[in-house]
C-alpha positions as CSV (number, residue, x, y, z in Angstrom):
1,M,-15.1,15.0,16.7
2,I,-12.3,17.6,16.5
3,F,-12.6,21.0,18.1
4,K,-10.4,23.9,17.3
5,Y,-9.7,26.4,20.1
6,K,-7.7,29.5,20.9
7,G,-6.7,30.1,24.5
8,I,-4.0,30.7,27.2
9,N,-2.3,27.9,29.2
10,Q,-1.1,28.1,32.8
11,E,2.1,29.8,31.8
12,G,0.3,32.6,30.1
13,K,1.3,31.4,26.6
14,K,-1.2,31.9,23.8
15,L,-2.4,28.6,22.2
16,S,-4.1,27.8,18.9
17,D,-4.7,24.0,18.7
18,S,-7.2,21.2,18.5
19,V,-8.7,18.7,20.9
20,E,-10.7,15.5,20.3
21,A,-14.0,15.1,22.1
22,N,-17.5,13.6,21.7
23,S,-19.2,16.9,22.4
24,L,-18.5,20.6,22.9
25,D,-19.0,20.3,26.7
26,E,-16.5,17.4,26.8
27,A,-14.0,19.5,24.8
28,K,-14.4,22.4,27.3
29,S,-14.0,19.9,30.2
30,K,-10.8,18.5,28.7
31,L,-9.3,22.0,28.2
32,K,-10.2,22.9,31.8
33,S,-8.5,19.7,33.1
34,Q,-5.3,20.7,31.2
35,G,-5.4,24.2,32.8
36,I,-6.2,25.9,29.5
37,I,-8.5,29.0,29.5
38,Y,-10.1,29.0,26.1
39,Q,-11.1,32.2,24.3
40,S,-12.9,30.6,21.4
41,I,-13.8,27.0,20.6
42,K,-15.7,25.4,17.7
43,E,-16.0,22.1,15.8
44,D,-13.6,21.6,13.0
45,S,-15.6,20.9,9.9
46,P,-14.0,18.5,7.4
47,S,-12.8,20.0,4.1
48,F,-14.3,19.3,0.7
49,F,-11.6,16.7,-0.1
50,Q,-12.1,15.0,3.3
51,N,-15.8,14.6,2.5
52,L,-14.9,13.0,-0.8
53,S,-12.5,10.6,0.8
54,F,-13.4,7.2,2.2
55,S,-12.1,8.1,5.7
56,S,-11.2,11.4,7.3
57,K,-8.6,9.6,9.5
58,Y,-5.0,10.3,9.0
59,K,-3.2,7.3,7.5
60,I,0.1,7.3,9.2
61,P,3.0,6.1,6.9
62,P,4.6,2.8,8.0
63,K,8.0,4.5,8.4
64,E,6.6,7.1,10.7
65,L,4.7,4.5,12.8
66,A,7.8,2.4,13.0
67,A,9.9,5.3,14.3
68,L,7.2,6.2,16.9
69,S,7.0,2.5,18.1
70,R,10.7,2.2,18.4
71,E,11.0,5.5,20.3
72,L,8.2,4.5,22.7
73,S,9.9,1.1,23.2
74,M,13.2,2.7,24.1
75,Y,11.6,5.0,26.7
76,I,9.6,2.2,28.3
77,R,12.7,0.1,28.5
78,S,14.5,3.0,30.2
79,G,11.9,2.8,33.0
80,I,9.8,5.8,31.8
81,S,6.0,5.4,32.0
82,I,4.0,5.3,28.8
83,V,2.3,8.5,29.7
84,S,5.6,10.4,30.2
85,A,7.0,8.7,27.0
86,L,4.1,10.0,24.9
87,K,4.5,13.5,26.3
88,I,8.2,13.5,25.4
89,V,7.4,12.2,21.9
90,Q,4.8,14.9,21.4
91,T,7.6,17.5,21.2
92,H,9.0,15.8,18.1
93,Y,5.8,16.5,16.1
94,E,5.3,20.2,16.5
95,K,5.0,20.6,12.7
96,N,2.8,17.6,12.1
97,K,-0.6,18.8,13.6
98,K,-2.3,15.4,13.0
99,M,0.3,13.4,14.8
100,K,0.5,15.9,17.6
101,L,-3.3,15.8,18.1
102,F,-3.2,12.0,18.0
103,L,-0.5,11.8,20.7
104,T,-2.3,14.5,22.8
105,T,-5.6,12.6,22.5
106,V,-4.0,9.3,23.5
107,S,-2.2,11.0,26.5
108,T,-5.6,12.5,27.6
109,H,-7.2,9.0,27.5
110,L,-4.3,7.6,29.6
111,D,-4.7,10.5,32.1
112,E,-8.3,9.5,32.4
113,G,-7.3,6.0,33.5
114,Q,-7.6,4.1,30.3
115,N,-4.9,1.6,29.3
116,F,-2.7,2.1,26.2
117,Y,-4.8,-0.2,23.9
118,T,-8.1,1.4,24.9
119,A,-6.6,4.9,24.4
120,L,-5.4,3.9,20.9
121,D,-8.8,2.4,20.1
122,L,-10.9,5.4,21.3
123,Q,-9.0,8.0,19.4
124,T,-10.3,8.9,15.9
125,I,-7.4,10.9,14.5
126,V,-5.1,8.2,13.1
127,E,-6.1,5.0,11.4
128,L,-4.0,2.2,12.9
129,P,-3.7,-1.3,11.5
130,P,-5.9,-3.8,13.4
131,F,-2.9,-6.2,14.0
132,Y,-1.0,-3.3,15.6
133,K,-3.7,-2.5,18.1
134,E,-4.2,-6.2,18.9
135,S,-0.5,-6.7,19.5
136,I,-0.5,-3.8,21.9
137,K,-3.6,-5.2,23.7
138,V,-2.0,-8.6,24.3
139,S,1.5,-7.2,25.2
140,E,0.0,-4.9,27.8
141,S,-1.6,-7.8,29.6
142,G,1.6,-9.9,29.3
143,G,3.9,-7.1,30.5
144,I,6.0,-7.1,27.3
145,L,4.9,-3.9,25.7
146,D,8.4,-2.6,25.1
147,E,9.4,-5.9,23.3
148,V,6.3,-6.0,21.1
149,L,6.6,-2.3,20.2
150,L,10.2,-3.0,19.1
151,E,9.1,-6.0,17.0
152,L,6.3,-3.9,15.4
153,S,8.8,-1.2,14.6
154,R,11.1,-3.8,12.8
155,F,8.1,-5.2,10.9
156,L,6.8,-1.9,9.7
157,K,10.3,-0.7,8.8
158,E,11.0,-3.9,6.8
159,Q,7.6,-3.6,5.0
160,D,8.4,0.0,4.1
161,R,11.8,-0.9,2.8
162,I,10.5,-3.8,0.6
163,H,7.7,-1.5,-0.7
164,K,10.3,1.2,-1.7
165,E,12.6,-1.4,-3.2
166,I,9.8,-2.7,-5.5
167,K,8.6,0.8,-6.3
168,G,12.1,1.9,-7.1
169,A,12.9,-1.2,-9.2
170,F,9.9,-0.7,-11.4
171,A,10.3,3.1,-11.8
172,Y,12.7,2.9,-14.7
173,P,10.8,0.3,-16.7
174,S,7.5,2.2,-16.1
175,F,9.1,5.4,-17.3
176,M,10.5,3.7,-20.4
177,I,7.1,2.2,-21.3
178,V,5.3,5.6,-20.9
179,I,8.0,7.5,-22.9
180,S,8.0,4.9,-25.7
181,L,4.2,5.0,-26.0
182,V,4.2,8.8,-26.0
183,M,6.9,8.9,-28.7
184,I,5.1,6.4,-31.0
185,A,1.7,8.2,-30.5
186,F,3.5,11.6,-31.3
187,M,5.1,10.2,-34.5
188,L,1.8,8.6,-35.7
189,T,-0.3,11.6,-34.8
190,F,1.9,14.6,-35.9
191,V,4.9,13.4,-37.9
192,V,3.5,10.7,-40.2
193,P,0.6,12.9,-41.5
194,Q,3.1,15.6,-42.6
195,I,5.0,13.1,-44.7
196,T,2.0,11.4,-46.3
197,G,1.5,14.4,-48.6
198,I,4.7,13.5,-50.4
199,F,3.3,10.1,-51.5
200,E,0.0,11.5,-52.8
201,S,1.7,12.7,-56.1
202,M,3.4,9.3,-56.6
203,D,1.7,7.2,-59.2
204,Q,2.6,3.9,-57.7
205,E,1.2,1.5,-55.1
206,L,2.7,2.0,-51.7
207,P,4.3,-1.0,-49.8
208,A,2.1,-2.7,-47.2
209,P,4.1,-1.4,-44.2
210,T,3.8,2.1,-45.4
211,Q,0.0,1.8,-46.0
212,F,-0.3,0.4,-42.5
213,V,1.7,3.3,-40.9
214,I,-0.3,5.9,-42.9
215,A,-3.6,4.4,-41.9
216,A,-2.5,4.2,-38.2
217,G,-1.3,7.9,-38.5
218,E,-4.6,9.1,-39.9
219,F,-6.6,7.2,-37.3
220,F,-4.5,8.6,-34.4
221,S,-4.6,12.1,-35.9
222,N,-8.4,12.1,-36.5
223,N,-9.2,10.5,-33.1
224,F,-6.5,11.8,-30.9
225,R,-8.9,13.5,-28.4
226,L,-11.3,10.6,-28.4
227,L,-8.5,8.1,-27.7
228,L,-7.3,10.3,-24.8
229,G,-10.8,10.5,-23.4
230,I,-11.3,6.7,-23.7
231,I,-8.0,6.0,-21.9
232,F,-8.8,8.5,-19.1
233,F,-12.4,7.1,-18.7
234,S,-11.2,3.5,-18.8
235,V,-8.6,4.2,-16.0
236,A,-11.1,6.1,-13.9
237,L,-13.7,3.3,-14.3
238,F,-11.2,0.6,-13.5
239,V,-10.1,2.4,-10.3
240,F,-13.8,3.0,-9.3
241,L,-14.8,-0.6,-9.9
242,K,-11.7,-1.9,-8.1
243,K,-12.6,0.2,-5.0
244,K,-16.4,-0.2,-5.0
245,V,-17.2,-3.6,-6.6
246,Y,-15.8,-6.5,-4.6
247,S,-16.5,-9.1,-7.3
248,F,-14.6,-7.0,-9.9
249,A,-11.6,-6.5,-7.6
250,Y,-11.6,-10.2,-6.7
251,A,-11.6,-11.1,-10.4
252,V,-8.7,-8.7,-11.1
253,D,-6.7,-10.2,-8.2
254,K,-7.4,-13.7,-9.4
255,F,-6.2,-12.7,-12.9
256,M,-3.0,-11.2,-11.5
257,L,-2.2,-14.5,-9.7
258,R,-2.5,-16.4,-13.0
259,L,0.1,-14.2,-14.8
260,P,3.4,-15.9,-15.6
261,L,6.2,-14.9,-13.3
262,F,4.2,-11.9,-11.9
263,G,1.6,-14.2,-10.4
264,T,4.3,-16.1,-8.5
265,I,5.9,-12.9,-7.2
266,I,2.5,-11.6,-6.0
267,L,1.7,-15.0,-4.3
268,K,5.0,-15.3,-2.5
269,S,4.9,-11.6,-1.5
270,E,1.5,-12.1,0.1
271,L,2.6,-15.4,1.8
272,A,5.7,-13.7,3.1
273,R,3.7,-10.8,4.6
274,F,1.2,-13.2,6.2
275,S,4.0,-15.3,7.7
276,Y,5.9,-12.4,9.1
277,I,3.0,-10.7,10.8
278,A,1.6,-14.1,12.0
279,S,4.9,-15.0,13.6
280,L,5.0,-11.6,15.3
281,L,1.4,-12.0,16.7
282,T,2.1,-15.6,17.8
283,R,5.2,-14.4,19.6
284,S,3.1,-11.7,21.2
285,G,0.7,-14.2,22.6
286,V,-2.3,-13.6,20.3
287,P,-4.6,-16.7,20.0
288,F,-3.8,-18.6,16.8
289,V,-7.3,-18.2,15.1
290,Q,-7.2,-14.4,15.8
291,T,-3.6,-14.4,14.5
292,I,-4.8,-15.9,11.1
293,N,-7.6,-13.3,10.8
294,L,-5.5,-10.3,11.7
295,S,-2.6,-11.4,9.4
296,A,-5.0,-12.1,6.5
297,N,-6.5,-8.6,6.8
298,I,-3.2,-6.9,6.0
299,L,-3.0,-8.7,2.6
300,N,-3.7,-6.8,-0.6
301,N,-4.8,-9.8,-2.8
302,R,-8.4,-10.6,-2.0
303,V,-8.1,-14.2,-3.3
304,I,-5.3,-15.0,-0.8
305,K,-7.1,-13.1,1.9
306,E,-10.3,-15.1,1.5
307,L,-8.3,-18.3,1.5
308,F,-6.9,-17.6,5.0
309,L,-10.2,-16.2,6.3
310,D,-12.0,-19.3,5.2
311,S,-9.3,-21.5,6.6
312,S,-9.5,-19.8,10.0
313,K,-13.1,-20.9,10.2
314,K,-12.0,-24.5,9.7
315,V,-9.4,-24.0,12.5
316,V,-12.1,-22.9,14.9
317,E,-13.9,-26.2,14.1
318,G,-10.8,-28.1,15.1
319,K,-8.9,-28.6,11.9
320,L,-5.2,-27.8,11.4
321,L,-4.4,-24.8,9.3
322,S,-2.3,-26.9,6.9
323,K,-5.2,-29.3,6.4
324,A,-7.7,-26.4,5.9
325,L,-5.4,-24.8,3.3
326,Q,-4.8,-28.0,1.5
327,E,-8.6,-28.7,1.2
328,H,-9.5,-25.2,0.0
329,P,-10.4,-24.8,-3.7
330,T,-7.8,-22.0,-4.1
331,K,-4.4,-23.7,-4.4
332,I,-1.3,-22.0,-3.2
333,D,2.4,-23.0,-2.9
334,N,2.5,-26.6,-1.7
335,A,5.9,-25.9,0.1
336,F,4.2,-23.3,2.3
337,I,1.5,-25.8,3.4
338,Q,4.1,-28.4,4.1
339,S,6.1,-25.9,6.2
340,I,3.0,-25.0,8.2
341,A,2.2,-28.7,8.7
342,L,5.8,-29.3,10.0
343,G,5.4,-26.4,12.4
344,E,2.1,-27.7,13.7
345,E,3.6,-31.2,14.2
346,T,6.6,-29.9,16.1
347,S,4.8,-27.1,17.9
348,Q,7.2,-24.6,16.3
349,V,4.7,-22.6,14.2
350,E,6.2,-19.3,15.1
351,S,9.8,-20.1,14.1
352,V,8.6,-21.9,10.9
353,L,6.6,-18.8,9.9
354,T,9.6,-16.5,10.5
355,N,11.8,-18.7,8.3
356,V,9.2,-19.0,5.6
357,S,8.8,-15.2,5.5
358,E,12.6,-14.7,5.2
359,L,12.8,-17.3,2.5
360,Y,10.0,-15.9,0.3
361,F,11.2,-12.3,0.7
362,E,14.6,-13.5,-0.5
363,E,13.2,-15.4,-3.4
364,N,11.1,-12.5,-4.5
365,R,14.1,-10.2,-4.4
366,D,16.0,-12.5,-6.7
367,K,13.1,-12.9,-9.1
368,I,12.4,-9.2,-9.3
369,S,16.1,-8.6,-10.0
370,L,16.1,-11.2,-12.8
371,L,12.8,-9.7,-14.2
372,L,14.4,-6.2,-14.4
373,T,17.5,-7.6,-16.0
374,L,15.4,-9.1,-18.8
375,L,12.9,-6.2,-19.0
376,E,15.4,-3.4,-19.6
377,P,16.9,-4.7,-22.9
378,A,13.4,-5.9,-24.0
379,L,12.0,-2.4,-23.6
380,M,14.9,-0.9,-25.5
381,L,14.3,-3.4,-28.3
382,F,10.6,-2.5,-28.3
383,V,11.2,1.3,-28.4
384,G,13.9,1.0,-31.1
385,G,12.0,-1.6,-33.1
386,S,8.7,0.4,-33.1
387,I,10.4,3.7,-34.1
388,G,12.6,1.9,-36.6
389,F,9.5,0.2,-38.2
390,I,7.8,3.6,-38.6
391,V,10.9,5.3,-40.1
392,S,11.5,2.3,-42.5
393,A,7.9,2.3,-43.6
394,M,8.2,5.9,-44.5
395,L,11.5,5.4,-46.4
396,L,10.4,2.4,-48.4
397,P,8.5,4.3,-51.2
398,I,11.5,6.7,-51.6
399,F,13.8,3.7,-52.0
400,S,11.5,2.2,-54.6
401,M,11.4,5.5,-56.5
402,S,15.2,5.6,-56.7
403,I,15.4,2.0,-58.0
404,H,12.9,2.7,-60.8
């Protein structure tokens, strides 16, 4: 629970901040141990929007977590203790109350004698990825906390960069699709009905394209609000089912994998993410079965996630991962399975996974670049062709009048 308080610290400075504790008495005890005299203290009730959300925890952006991990790694390498490093880092988050409270809470747990992993696990302010905490746990026992934090920073930064690249790459095509659909809907709903009045006085049969455009215009004009409602309801229902109904989300993910070109990009993106984090966890000393489970849990596609989770159960029974993947009903890239098999045979799984992730990231970058190169002119043709068809259909009766 989070408690808000107002008080005075040892230097006589007035404070208005928050503290995490399991009860009011524990919150008061924590303030007392920090030398803070509180004037008022009460539990911070979640807002209406927090109650509606699935989790009240703050989801720290990958870029921010990467920067924090890198900074802590640098301080630890310089010989500064993790407790002192956290207190230094706290000063950089004066404007971000959630992050400041998170760091303060972790520092408090460390002061109470907990190790860094336990302190991260006990806090309830920030939602951290399971693989991140597990890497911290293993690295602390192995005395390589600074190295693992640096590796985690690189991974998170790379993931954020790839995500922004993909998002940026598809921004223009998405904008073009939306604009083209809006323009076509506008012409059919508002422009075409204004012109159809001209053709009512004409004593001749209208060409088929003109009849089609007029019918479409009348339909859109008469059902404009209904269509908007259906679209909004369909999108809302899709999002709800995707979040709440696992079988529906699984079917959508399965369909996405079967799409030409897009399916290959999604598959290789997921395999690249799995390989990268698996190589990081293996290098950190995490047991291989646990590595598979943790790496699978960061994947977005449920079909691929289930494939690795099912395969990890076979690995527990004594099978090789490559063999388990090969025997699974869900088939993936055969080159990936062969690479894993080679790594298992030569005991170089970690280096093979690293190479596979780099290869797939590079392949996806090239494929996305090619897709966008082809998509842009295709969209221009679609927009121009659609509007040109509507204009031509409206002009055909006029041309036929002039000929007669």
